[in-house]
C-alpha positions in Angstrom: 46.1 65.3 -65.7 44.5 65.8 -68.9 41.2 66.0 -70.5 41.1 62.9 -73.1 37.8 62.6 -74.8 37.2 59.5 -77.2 34.8 60.6 -79.9 32.3 63.4 -80.8 29.0 62.1 -79.0 26.4 64.7 -79.8 25.6 68.3 -80.4 22.8 70.1 -78.4 20.5 72.8 -79.5 18.2 74.9 -77.7 15.0 75.1 -80.0 11.6 76.8 -79.9 10.4 74.2 -82.4 12.2 71.0 -81.5 9.7 68.5 -82.8 9.6 70.1 -86.1 13.3 69.6 -86.3 13.2 66.1 -85.1 10.5 65.4 -87.5 12.9 66.6 -90.3 15.8 64.3 -89.0 13.5 61.4 -89.0 11.8 61.7 -92.1 15.0 62.8 -94.4 18.2 62.1 -92.3 18.1 58.3 -91.7 17.6 59.0 -87.8 15.0 57.8 -85.4 14.1 59.2 -82.0 16.3 57.6 -79.2 14.6 59.4 -76.5 12.1 61.9 -75.9 11.0 63.7 -72.3 9.5 67.0 -71.6 12.7 68.8 -71.7 14.4 67.4 -75.0 14.4 65.1 -77.7 17.3 62.7 -78.6 17.6 61.8 -82.3 20.3 59.8 -84.3 20.9 56.9 -86.5 22.8 55.1 -83.8 22.4 55.6 -80.0 26.3 55.1 -79.9 27.3 57.3 -82.5 26.9 61.0 -83.1 23.5 62.4 -82.3 21.5 65.4 -81.9 19.9 66.6 -78.7 17.2 69.3 -79.3 16.0 71.0 -75.9 12.9 72.8 -75.7 13.3 76.7 -75.2 11.7 79.8 -75.7 12.4 81.4 -79.1 13.7 83.0 -81.3 17.3 81.8 -80.9 20.5 83.3 -81.7 23.1 81.5 -84.0 26.1 82.7 -82.0 28.9 80.5 -82.4 27.2 77.9 -84.3 27.8 77.9 -88.2 26.3 74.5 -89.0 26.7 70.7 -88.0 27.6 68.3 -91.2 26.8 64.5 -91.0 28.8 62.1 -92.8 27.1 59.7 -95.6 28.7 57.0 -97.8 26.6 58.2 -100.7 26.0 62.0 -100.8 23.8 61.7 -104.2 21.4 58.9 -102.3 21.2 61.1 -99.0 20.3 64.2 -101.1 17.8 62.2 -102.8 15.8 61.7 -99.4 15.6 65.6 -98.8 12.6 67.7 -99.7 12.2 68.2 -103.2 12.1 72.1 -102.8 14.7 72.3 -100.1 17.4 74.9 -101.3 20.6 72.9 -101.2 24.2 74.7 -101.4 26.9 72.8 -102.9 30.5 74.9 -102.3 32.6 71.8 -103.1 32.4 68.4 -104.5 31.4 65.9 -101.8 29.6 68.6 -99.8 26.0 69.9 -99.4 24.5 72.3 -96.9 21.0 73.4 -96.0 18.8 75.0 -93.7 16.1 73.3 -91.6 14.3 76.2 -89.6 14.7 78.3 -86.6 18.7 78.7 -87.4 19.4 75.1 -87.8 21.9 74.6 -90.5 23.2 71.1 -91.5 25.4 69.6 -94.0 26.2 66.3 -95.4 29.8 65.3 -96.3 30.6 62.2 -98.5 33.2 60.3 -96.9 33.6 56.2 -95.8 31.8 55.7 -92.7 30.5 52.4 -90.9 27.3 54.6 -90.0 25.6 56.8 -92.2 24.6 60.1 -90.5 27.3 60.1 -88.0 28.9 63.5 -87.1 31.4 64.8 -89.5 32.3 68.1 -88.0 30.8 71.3 -86.3 31.6 74.4 -87.5 32.2 77.2 -85.2 32.7 81.0 -85.7 35.7 82.5 -84.1 37.2 85.9 -83.7 40.8 84.3 -84.3 40.0 80.7 -85.8 44.0 79.9 -85.6 44.3 81.2 -82.0 41.1 79.4 -80.8 42.0 76.0 -82.5 45.1 76.3 -80.5 43.1 77.1 -77.2 41.1 73.7 -77.9 44.3 71.7 -77.1 43.7 72.4 -73.6 40.6 70.8 -73.7 41.8 67.2 -75.3 41.2 68.0 -79.0 44.1 67.3 -81.3 45.5 69.4 -83.9 44.5 68.7 -87.4 44.9 69.6 -90.9 42.6 72.5 -92.4 39.4 71.8 -93.6 38.4 71.9 -97.3 37.6 75.6 -97.2 40.7 76.4 -95.6 39.6 76.9 -92.0 41.5 75.5 -89.0 40.3 72.2 -87.4 40.7 70.3 -84.2 40.2 66.6 -84.3 38.4 64.2 -82.0 37.8 60.5 -82.6 37.8 61.0 -86.5 35.5 63.9 -86.3 36.1 67.6 -86.2 35.4 71.0 -84.9 36.0 73.4 -87.6 36.6 77.2 -86.7 35.6 79.7 -89.2 36.0 83.7 -89.2 33.0 85.2 -87.7 31.3 86.7 -84.9 30.5 84.4 -82.1 28.9 87.0 -79.9 27.4 86.3 -76.6 23.9 85.8 -77.2 21.2 85.9 -74.5 19.3 82.9 -76.1 21.9 81.0 -77.9 20.9 78.2 -80.5 23.9 76.2 -79.7 23.5 74.4 -75.9 26.8 72.4 -76.0 29.2 70.0 -77.7 29.7 66.6 -76.2 32.4 64.3 -76.4 32.5 60.7 -74.8 35.0 59.9 -72.0 35.9 56.8 -70.4 35.6 58.5 -66.9 33.6 61.7 -66.1 35.1 61.7 -62.5 38.4 61.8 -63.8 37.4 64.7 -66.2 36.2 66.7 -63.2 39.6 66.1 -61.5 41.4 66.9 -64.6 39.3 70.5 -65.2 40.1 71.5 -61.7 43.9 70.7 -62.2 44.1 72.8 -65.2 42.1 75.4 -63.7 39.0 75.1 -66.3 35.8 76.4 -65.0 33.1 73.7 -64.4 29.9 74.7 -65.3 27.7 71.8 -64.1 28.0 68.1 -63.3 24.7 66.2 -64.0 24.2 62.6 -62.8 21.6 60.9 -65.1 19.9 57.3 -65.5 22.5 56.4 -68.7 25.2 58.9 -68.1 27.5 60.9 -65.8 28.6 64.4 -67.4 30.7 67.3 -66.6 30.0 70.7 -68.4 33.1 72.8 -69.0 33.3 76.4 -70.3 35.3 76.2 -73.6 36.7 78.7 -76.0 34.4 81.7 -77.0 31.5 80.7 -74.5 31.0 77.3 -76.2 29.9 74.9 -73.7 31.4 71.4 -73.9 30.4 68.3 -72.2 32.5 65.4 -71.4 29.9 62.5 -71.0 30.7 59.1 -69.7 28.1 56.2 -70.8 27.3 54.0 -67.4 27.0 50.4 -67.5 23.3 50.6 -67.6 23.6 52.6 -70.7 20.8 51.1 -72.9 19.3 53.5 -75.5 18.4 51.9 -78.7 
């Protein structure tokens, strides 16, 4: 059996100030609050596309493996015009822009054709050995892909990417990154596949709208394989 994720579903953070980050996403990134509980806030432009999950946690948080999360937009200049006037924006290459929100959260905007503005484009992770780590992600169902614009190794999932950049992921006591989530047809099949492959299962969560299995991925990055139940009704 093999792991077979379909799309990059969401990226989850541990945050001391989740409301401030959620407010920024709603005010400046075309998102809305999809769900809010005592534990987390889920924001996105479309509940069935790429989202950000903001878990409440004690601070301060450590960046660890997470470098940035980039969102895809059709018109970068239009998206930049919606950001705060005094926000410092880095433009390393044409069609890309990156900025710090707060509390270690660094986001990016990438101009590319998309059916849904502010969908997930890529997640950049720090790695001791980017080439070897990219190859390791193949065991987790991610597919080999050409390098990114900066020349860093990438793996692909449903038209989005994980990008492995040289750096120190560490093993932080209070990581900023909670997990990276991918959408699957059947979480039960992925539980069986993980056991068959000898991959450590960190947790299984049966929630109202989803069934998910969490696996320990390369360099201590948790990966959630999440199934949307037939009752899935987030808006």
